[in-house]
C-alpha positions as CSV (number, residue, x, y, z in Angstrom):
1,X,24.5,11.5,-20.8
2,X,22.0,13.3,-23.1
3,X,21.0,16.9,-22.1
4,X,17.4,16.0,-21.5
5,X,18.3,13.0,-19.3
6,X,20.7,15.2,-17.3
7,X,18.0,17.7,-16.6
8,X,15.6,15.0,-15.4
9,X,18.4,13.6,-13.2
10,X,19.1,17.0,-11.7
11,X,15.4,17.5,-10.8
12,X,15.2,14.2,-9.1
13,X,18.5,14.8,-7.2
14,X,17.0,18.1,-5.9
15,X,13.9,16.2,-4.8
16,X,15.9,13.5,-3.0
17,X,18.0,16.1,-1.3
18,X,14.9,17.7,0.1
19,X,13.8,14.3,1.4
20,X,17.2,13.8,3.1
21,X,17.0,17.2,4.8
22,X,13.6,16.2,6.2
23,X,15.2,13.1,7.6
24,X,18.0,15.0,9.2
25,X,15.6,17.6,10.8
26,X,13.6,14.8,12.5
27,X,16.4,12.4,13.2
28,X,17.4,13.9,16.6
29,X,13.8,13.9,17.9
30,X,13.0,10.5,16.4
31,X,16.0,8.9,18.1
32,X,15.1,10.1,21.6
33,X,13.1,6.9,22.3
34,X,11.6,3.9,20.6
35,X,8.1,5.5,21.0
36,X,9.2,8.6,19.1
37,X,10.9,6.5,16.5
38,X,8.0,4.1,15.9
39,X,4.9,6.4,16.4
40,X,6.2,9.9,16.6
41,X,5.0,10.4,20.2
42,X,1.4,10.6,19.0
43,X,2.0,14.1,17.6
44,X,0.7,14.1,14.1
45,X,-1.6,16.8,13.0
46,X,-4.7,16.2,10.8
47,X,-3.1,17.1,7.5
48,X,0.0,15.1,8.0
49,X,-2.0,12.2,9.3
50,X,-4.3,12.1,6.3
51,X,-1.7,12.7,3.6
52,X,0.9,10.4,5.1
53,X,-1.6,7.6,5.5
54,X,-2.7,7.8,1.9
55,X,0.7,8.4,0.4
56,X,2.3,5.5,2.3
57,X,-0.7,3.3,1.3
58,X,-0.8,4.0,-2.4
59,X,2.9,3.7,-3.3
60,X,4.2,3.5,-6.8
61,X,1.3,1.3,-7.5
62,X,-0.9,4.4,-7.9
63,X,1.3,6.0,-10.6
64,X,2.4,2.8,-12.3
65,X,0.4,-0.3,-11.4
66,X,-3.1,1.2,-11.7
67,X,-2.5,3.1,-14.9
68,X,-0.8,0.0,-16.3
69,X,-4.0,-2.1,-15.7
70,X,-6.2,0.5,-17.4
71,X,-3.7,0.7,-20.4
72,X,-3.5,-3.1,-20.8
73,X,-7.1,-4.2,-20.5
74,X,-9.3,-1.1,-20.2
75,X,-11.6,0.4,-17.6
76,X,-13.3,-2.4,-15.7
77,X,-10.5,-3.9,-13.6
78,X,-8.9,-0.6,-12.8
79,X,-12.2,1.3,-12.1
80,X,-13.8,-1.4,-9.9
81,X,-10.6,-1.7,-7.9
82,X,-10.4,2.1,-7.5
83,X,-14.1,2.2,-6.4
84,X,-13.5,-0.5,-3.8
85,X,-10.4,1.3,-2.5
86,X,-12.3,4.6,-2.2
87,X,-15.2,2.9,-0.3
88,X,-12.7,1.0,1.9
89,X,-10.8,4.2,2.7
90,X,-14.0,6.1,3.7
91,X,-15.2,3.2,6.0
92,X,-11.8,2.8,7.6
93,X,-11.6,6.5,8.5
94,X,-15.2,6.6,9.5
95,X,-15.6,3.4,11.5
96,X,-12.1,2.3,12.7
97,X,-10.0,5.4,13.2
98,X,-11.6,6.9,16.3
99,X,-12.1,3.6,18.1
100,X,-8.5,2.4,17.4
101,X,-7.0,5.7,18.5
102,X,-8.9,5.4,21.8
103,X,-8.3,1.7,22.3
104,X,-4.6,1.8,21.6
105,X,-4.2,4.2,24.6
106,X,-6.3,2.0,26.8
107,X,-4.3,-1.1,25.7
108,X,-1.3,0.1,27.7
109,X,-0.4,2.8,25.2
110,X,0.3,0.4,22.4
111,X,2.6,1.8,19.7
112,X,2.7,-1.1,17.2
113,X,-0.1,-3.2,15.7
114,X,1.1,-6.5,17.3
115,X,1.4,-4.8,20.6
116,X,-2.2,-3.4,20.3
117,X,-3.6,-6.9,19.6
118,X,-1.6,-8.5,22.4
119,X,-2.5,-5.8,25.0
120,X,-6.2,-5.8,23.8
121,X,-6.4,-9.4,25.0
122,X,-4.1,-8.9,28.0
123,X,-1.7,-11.6,27.0
124,X,0.8,-13.1,29.4
125,X,2.4,-15.3,26.8
126,X,2.9,-13.2,23.7
127,X,1.4,-15.6,21.1
128,X,-0.7,-13.0,19.3
129,X,2.1,-10.5,19.4
130,X,4.6,-12.9,17.9
131,X,2.3,-14.2,15.2
132,X,1.2,-10.7,14.2
133,X,4.9,-9.6,14.0
134,X,5.8,-12.7,11.8
135,X,2.9,-12.0,9.4
136,X,3.9,-8.4,9.2
137,X,7.5,-9.4,8.4
138,X,6.3,-11.8,5.6
139,X,3.8,-9.6,3.9
140,X,5.7,-6.3,4.2
141,X,8.9,-7.9,2.8
142,X,6.8,-8.8,-0.3
143,X,5.3,-5.3,-0.3
144,X,8.7,-3.6,0.0
145,X,9.9,-5.7,-3.0
146,X,7.1,-4.1,-5.1
147,X,8.5,-0.7,-4.3
148,X,12.0,-1.7,-5.2
149,X,10.6,-3.0,-8.6
150,X,9.1,0.4,-9.1
151,X,12.5,2.1,-8.5
152,X,14.2,-0.3,-10.9
153,X,11.7,0.2,-13.6
154,X,11.7,4.0,-13.2
155,X,15.5,4.5,-13.3
156,X,16.1,1.9,-16.0
157,X,13.4,3.4,-18.2
158,X,14.6,7.0,-17.7
159,X,18.3,6.5,-17.9
160,X,18.6,3.4,-20.2
161,X,20.6,1.5,-17.6
162,X,20.3,-2.1,-16.4
163,X,17.3,-2.8,-14.1
164,X,19.1,-4.6,-11.3
165,X,21.7,-2.0,-10.3
166,X,19.0,0.7,-10.6
167,X,16.7,-1.3,-8.3
168,X,19.4,-1.8,-5.8
169,X,20.3,1.9,-5.8
170,X,16.7,2.8,-5.0
171,X,16.6,0.2,-2.2
172,X,19.8,1.6,-0.6
173,X,18.4,5.2,-0.6
174,X,15.1,4.1,1.0
175,X,16.9,2.0,3.6
176,X,19.3,4.8,4.6
177,X,16.5,7.3,4.9
178,X,14.3,5.0,7.0
179,X,17.2,4.2,9.4
180,X,17.9,7.9,9.7
181,X,14.6,9.5,10.6
182,X,12.0,7.0,11.8
183,X,8.2,7.5,11.9
184,X,8.3,11.3,12.2
185,X,10.5,11.9,9.2
186,X,8.6,9.3,7.3
187,X,5.3,11.0,8.0
188,X,6.5,14.5,7.3
189,X,8.1,13.5,4.0
190,X,4.9,11.5,3.2
191,X,2.9,14.7,3.5
192,X,5.2,16.4,0.9
193,X,5.2,13.3,-1.3
194,X,1.4,13.0,-1.2
195,X,1.3,16.5,-2.6
196,X,3.9,15.7,-5.3
197,X,2.0,12.6,-6.3
198,X,-1.3,14.5,-6.6
199,X,0.2,17.3,-8.6
200,X,2.1,14.9,-10.9
201,X,-1.0,12.9,-11.7
202,X,-3.1,16.0,-12.4
203,X,-0.5,17.7,-14.6
204,X,0.1,14.6,-16.7
205,X,-3.6,13.8,-17.2
206,X,-4.3,17.4,-18.4
207,X,-1.4,17.6,-20.8
208,X,-1.9,14.1,-22.2
209,X,-5.6,14.7,-22.8
210,X,-4.8,17.9,-24.7
211,X,-2.2,16.0,-26.8
212,X,-4.7,13.3,-27.5
213,X,-7.2,15.8,-29.0
214,X,-9.4,16.2,-26.0
215,X,-11.7,13.9,-24.0
216,X,-14.0,13.2,-26.9
217,X,-11.1,11.8,-29.0
218,X,-9.9,9.7,-26.0
219,X,-13.4,8.3,-25.5
220,X,-13.8,7.6,-29.2
221,X,-10.6,5.7,-29.4
222,X,-11.3,3.7,-26.3
223,X,-14.8,2.7,-27.6
224,X,-13.2,1.3,-30.7
225,X,-11.5,-1.4,-28.7
226,X,-14.0,-4.2,-27.7
227,X,-14.7,-3.9,-24.0
228,X,-12.0,-1.3,-23.3
229,X,-14.3,1.5,-22.0
230,X,-16.9,-0.7,-20.3
231,X,-17.7,-1.3,-16.6
232,X,-19.2,-4.8,-17.4
233,X,-16.7,-6.0,-20.1
234,X,-13.0,-6.4,-20.3
235,X,-10.6,-5.8,-23.3
236,X,-8.7,-8.8,-24.4
237,X,-5.2,-8.1,-25.8
238,X,-4.0,-10.8,-28.2
239,X,-0.6,-11.9,-27.2
240,X,2.0,-14.4,-28.5
241,X,3.5,-17.3,-26.6
242,X,5.7,-14.9,-24.6
243,X,3.0,-12.5,-23.6
244,X,3.8,-9.8,-26.1
245,X,0.8,-8.1,-27.7
246,X,0.4,-8.7,-31.4
247,X,0.6,-5.7,-33.7
248,X,-0.7,-5.5,-37.3
249,X,-0.3,-2.4,-39.6
250,X,0.7,-0.3,-36.7
251,X,-2.3,-1.3,-34.6
252,X,-2.3,-3.3,-31.4
253,X,-4.6,-6.3,-31.7
254,X,-7.5,-7.2,-29.4
255,X,-9.9,-10.1,-29.4
256,X,-13.5,-10.2,-28.5
257,X,-14.3,-8.6,-25.1
258,X,-14.3,-10.8,-22.1
259,X,-17.4,-11.1,-19.8
260,X,-17.3,-9.1,-16.5
261,X,-20.0,-10.3,-14.1
262,X,-21.1,-9.6,-10.6
263,X,-18.6,-12.0,-9.0
264,X,-15.7,-10.4,-10.7
265,X,-16.9,-6.9,-9.6
266,X,-17.2,-8.1,-6.0
267,X,-13.7,-9.6,-6.3
268,X,-12.2,-6.3,-7.4
269,X,-14.1,-4.2,-5.0
270,X,-12.9,-6.5,-2.2
271,X,-9.6,-4.5,-2.4
272,X,-11.5,-2.1,-0.1
273,X,-11.5,-4.7,2.7
274,X,-7.8,-4.6,2.8
275,X,-7.8,-1.2,4.6
276,X,-9.1,-2.7,7.8
277,X,-5.9,-4.6,8.2
278,X,-3.3,-2.3,6.7
279,X,-0.7,-1.5,9.3
280,X,0.7,1.7,7.6
281,X,-2.7,3.3,7.7
282,X,-3.8,2.0,11.1
283,X,-0.7,3.4,12.7
284,X,-1.6,6.9,11.5
285,X,-4.9,6.5,13.4
286,X,-3.0,5.7,16.5
287,X,-0.4,8.5,16.0
288,X,-2.7,11.5,15.5
289,X,-2.4,14.0,18.4
290,X,-6.1,14.4,19.1
291,X,-9.0,12.1,18.4
292,X,-11.2,15.1,17.5
293,X,-8.9,15.9,14.5
294,X,-9.7,12.6,12.8
295,X,-12.8,14.0,11.1
296,X,-10.8,16.6,9.3
297,X,-8.2,14.0,8.4
298,X,-11.0,11.8,6.9
299,X,-12.2,14.6,4.6
300,X,-8.7,15.4,3.4
301,X,-7.9,11.8,2.8
302,X,-11.1,11.2,0.8
303,X,-10.6,14.2,-1.5
304,X,-7.0,13.0,-2.2
305,X,-8.0,9.4,-2.7
306,X,-11.0,9.9,-5.0
307,X,-9.3,12.4,-7.3
308,X,-5.9,10.5,-7.4
309,X,-7.5,7.1,-8.2
310,X,-9.8,8.6,-10.9
311,X,-6.9,10.4,-12.6
312,X,-4.6,7.3,-12.4
313,X,-7.2,5.2,-14.2
314,X,-7.8,7.9,-16.9
315,X,-4.1,8.2,-17.5
316,X,-4.1,4.5,-18.6
317,X,-7.0,5.1,-21.0
318,X,-5.4,8.2,-22.5
319,X,-2.1,6.4,-22.8
320,X,-3.6,3.7,-25.0
321,X,-4.9,6.5,-27.3
322,X,-1.5,8.2,-27.7
323,X,0.9,5.2,-27.5
324,X,-1.2,2.2,-28.7
325,X,1.8,0.1,-29.6
326,X,4.5,1.5,-27.3
327,X,4.1,-0.9,-24.4
328,X,3.3,-4.4,-25.5
329,X,3.5,-6.5,-22.4
330,X,1.6,-6.5,-19.1
331,X,4.7,-5.6,-17.3
332,X,5.9,-2.8,-19.6
333,X,2.3,-1.3,-19.6
334,X,3.1,-0.1,-16.1
335,X,5.5,2.4,-17.6
336,X,2.8,4.4,-19.3
337,X,3.0,7.3,-16.8
338,X,6.7,7.6,-17.4
339,X,6.3,7.5,-21.2
340,X,3.7,10.2,-21.1
341,X,5.7,12.4,-18.8
342,X,9.0,12.2,-20.7
343,X,7.2,12.7,-24.0
344,X,5.2,15.8,-23.3
345,X,7.0,17.8,-20.6
346,X,10.2,19.8,-20.6
347,X,12.9,17.7,-19.1
348,X,13.4,19.7,-16.0
349,X,9.6,19.5,-15.2
350,X,9.5,15.9,-16.2
351,X,12.1,15.2,-13.6
352,X,9.9,16.6,-10.9
353,X,7.0,14.6,-12.2
354,X,9.2,11.5,-12.1
355,X,9.9,12.5,-8.6
356,X,6.2,11.8,-8.0
357,X,6.8,8.1,-8.7
358,X,9.9,8.2,-6.5
359,X,7.8,10.0,-3.9
360,X,5.2,7.3,-4.0
361,X,7.8,4.6,-3.7
362,X,9.7,6.1,-0.9
363,X,6.6,7.0,1.1
364,X,5.5,3.4,1.0
365,X,8.7,1.4,1.3
366,X,9.9,3.4,4.3
367,X,6.6,2.7,6.0
368,X,6.9,-1.0,5.2
369,X,10.4,-1.3,6.3
370,X,9.9,0.6,9.5
371,X,6.7,-1.3,10.6
372,X,8.4,-4.6,9.8
373,X,11.5,-3.8,11.8
374,X,9.5,-2.5,14.7
375,X,7.3,-5.6,14.7
376,X,10.4,-7.8,15.1
377,X,12.5,-5.6,17.4
378,X,9.8,-4.6,19.8
379,X,7.3,-7.4,19.6
380,X,9.6,-10.5,19.2
381,X,13.1,-9.3,20.4
382,X,11.9,-7.1,23.3
383,X,8.6,-8.8,24.3
384,X,9.6,-12.4,23.8
385,X,13.3,-13.1,23.3
386,X,15.0,-10.5,25.6
387,X,12.5,-8.9,27.9
388,X,15.2,-6.9,29.7
389,X,16.4,-5.2,26.5
390,X,17.1,-1.5,26.9
391,X,15.5,1.1,24.6
392,X,18.9,1.5,22.9
393,X,19.2,-2.2,22.2
394,X,15.7,-2.2,20.7
395,X,16.7,0.6,18.4
396,X,19.9,-1.3,17.4
397,X,17.9,-4.4,16.6
398,X,15.5,-2.3,14.6
399,X,18.2,-1.1,12.3
400,X,19.7,-4.6,11.9
401,X,16.2,-5.9,11.0
402,X,15.7,-3.1,8.5
403,X,18.9,-4.2,6.7
404,X,17.9,-7.9,6.6
405,X,14.3,-7.2,5.4
406,X,15.7,-4.8,2.7
407,X,18.1,-7.5,1.4
408,X,15.3,-10.1,1.2
409,X,13.1,-7.6,-0.6
410,X,15.8,-6.9,-3.1
411,X,16.2,-10.6,-3.8
412,X,12.5,-10.9,-4.5
413,X,12.6,-7.8,-6.8
414,X,15.4,-9.2,-9.0
415,X,13.0,-10.3,-11.6
416,X,12.8,-7.4,-14.1
417,X,9.5,-8.7,-15.5
418,X,7.7,-8.5,-12.2
419,X,4.2,-6.9,-12.4
420,X,3.8,-4.4,-9.6
421,X,0.1,-4.7,-9.5
422,X,0.3,-8.5,-8.9
423,X,2.9,-8.2,-6.2
424,X,0.9,-5.5,-4.4
425,X,-2.4,-7.4,-4.7
426,X,-1.0,-10.5,-2.9
427,X,0.6,-8.5,0.0
428,X,-2.6,-6.4,0.2
429,X,-4.7,-9.6,0.5
430,X,-2.3,-11.0,3.1
431,X,-2.7,-8.0,5.4
432,X,-6.4,-7.5,4.7
433,X,-7.3,-11.1,5.6
434,X,-4.8,-11.6,8.5
435,X,-5.6,-8.4,10.4
436,X,-8.7,-6.9,8.9
437,X,-11.4,-9.2,10.4
438,X,-9.5,-9.3,13.8
439,X,-9.3,-5.4,13.9
440,X,-13.0,-5.0,13.3
441,X,-14.0,-7.7,15.8
442,X,-11.5,-6.4,18.4
443,X,-12.9,-2.9,18.2
444,X,-16.6,-3.7,18.0
445,X,-17.4,-7.1,19.5
446,X,-16.9,-7.6,23.2
447,X,-17.2,-11.4,23.0
448,X,-14.1,-12.0,20.8
449,X,-11.4,-13.7,22.8
450,X,-7.7,-14.6,22.5
451,X,-8.4,-18.0,21.0
452,X,-10.6,-16.5,18.3
453,X,-8.0,-13.8,17.6
454,X,-5.2,-16.4,17.1
455,X,-7.4,-18.7,15.0
456,X,-8.6,-15.7,12.9
457,X,-5.1,-14.4,12.1
458,X,-3.7,-17.9,11.2
459,X,-6.8,-18.9,9.1
460,X,-6.9,-15.6,7.2
461,X,-3.2,-15.7,6.3
462,X,-3.3,-19.4,5.4
463,X,-6.4,-19.0,3.2
464,X,-4.7,-16.2,1.2
465,X,-1.8,-18.6,0.3
466,X,-4.1,-21.6,-0.3
467,X,-6.5,-19.6,-2.5
468,X,-3.8,-17.9,-4.5
469,X,-1.6,-20.9,-5.0
470,X,-4.1,-23.8,-5.3
471,X,-7.8,-23.0,-5.4
472,X,-7.7,-20.1,-7.9
473,X,-6.0,-22.4,-10.4
474,X,-9.4,-24.2,-10.7
475,X,-10.6,-21.2,-12.7
476,X,-14.1,-20.0,-13.1
477,X,-15.7,-18.7,-9.9
478,X,-12.6,-19.8,-8.0
479,X,-10.4,-17.3,-9.8
480,X,-11.7,-14.4,-7.7
481,X,-9.3,-12.2,-5.7
482,X,-8.0,-14.2,-2.7
483,X,-8.8,-11.4,-0.3
484,X,-12.5,-11.8,-0.5
485,X,-12.8,-15.5,0.5
486,X,-9.9,-15.2,3.0
487,X,-11.5,-12.3,4.7
488,X,-14.9,-14.1,5.0
489,X,-13.2,-17.3,6.2
490,X,-11.2,-15.5,8.9
491,X,-14.3,-13.7,10.1
492,X,-16.2,-17.0,10.4
493,X,-13.4,-18.6,12.3
494,X,-13.1,-15.7,14.7
495,X,-16.8,-15.9,15.6
496,X,-17.0,-19.7,15.8
497,X,-13.8,-20.2,17.9
498,X,-14.7,-17.3,20.2
499,X,-18.1,-18.7,20.9
500,X,-16.8,-22.2,21.5
501,X,-14.1,-21.2,23.9
502,X,-14.0,-19.3,27.2
503,X,-15.4,-15.8,27.3
504,X,-13.0,-12.8,27.8
505,X,-12.1,-11.9,31.4
506,X,-13.9,-9.2,33.3
507,X,-10.9,-6.9,32.9
508,X,-10.9,-7.2,29.1
509,X,-14.7,-6.5,29.0
510,X,-14.2,-3.5,31.2
511,X,-11.5,-2.2,28.7
512,X,-14.0,-2.7,25.9
513,X,-16.8,-0.8,27.7
514,X,-14.5,2.0,28.6
515,X,-13.4,2.5,25.1
516,X,-16.9,2.3,23.8
517,X,-18.0,5.0,26.2
518,X,-15.0,7.2,25.4
519,X,-13.7,7.1,29.0
520,X,-10.0,7.3,28.0
521,X,-7.4,9.7,29.5
522,X,-5.1,10.9,26.8
């Protein structure tokens, strides 16, 4: 193994060892009960709540997917997506967090999202609970696969080894870590990983900008590519039949810029709607130790998100200036962060920066696996299939479920040419449309009922698949991001079905009023 590669490996091993130590420290506490394992006993402080929410949310997509989009087709897609995410993050913390923290306690101390929805509507037959758990399993399995793709691309690019064994190795590490420590270990390590991601992004963008000749040189190069540095235009890479960008005289070829209108902007900003239904973020709202600390968490989260998103987009722009012909497919473009890091930093430092990608991947995939496993073990196995299951049996089923989900995610991730951004966008739309409208109506509309909740979840999820696989193929206005029409459709269904069916019971309305008034004992 070359000396430089060995130094990078050593740095990453040191980082992974630190993560394992965190898991061991929290393992004993996490395994005391299922509540500690799934929600940490509602003991998170404001800093850990904020950083773990954002780190688990952004994943390797922030360091690979988003810069890759900017590198491939310029500013517009990446920037409007980032703006939508920043707005969605702020509204979620401002509007949803406090009410959800309060309502989850009123709803019989719910510790998972399916349990919250089920208890919110005082279900006897656990239909909402089971449906929510199934949708979480489906979409988080897809989400986890995107993280495993990130691991595979990272290790295969760095060490020149085959993608599949490297992807499986990353998946095994994440699985073992998640089984070990549960929610507390996950949240504590996410705090550290959020810091690593932030530092990695900042260091690389500064060094790369200097190497490119400064901001003015980067801007000048980007402006020379039609549509590359525009908010209302899109660069158009010319590709051959296999999707490889054409190169002539050492220059990557672009066609005339593509139009970028209001509908497309709305489509990309719709990413922000996804936050209202994102379990890994919503659980942090439920897990914070005090409702009063959410304000500080919101400020911390917003600073992290705005700076990180802006830097990630700029890395893609700078990367096109420095390595214009290095990454010639949409999939390989997602390695621009790796290319910049290994090209301009000493190997030992590059290893720690690469740990930023690993950090992002671990912080997300362990969240996805844990939430998926808890959804099945607690909300299907315990609440439906075996109601007399002991806490120990629930924990055992959780670990079995973790293994099964990880295996399925690995199978999905076997395609080396998978585009991380595309995988994440589908899973994000799934959660956003399935749970987002229901979460907002559950917290803020007293008239929503159980029938409306069920219809809203099913219609939102179904519309995501229908729009993605069928309607979007019609092109034109129908090619918008599936989250936007699915979110709107689910909202309409919830309102219509709720108004056409029996009003909620007096007890449910009393719960709503108590939460609204803040009359909740912690």
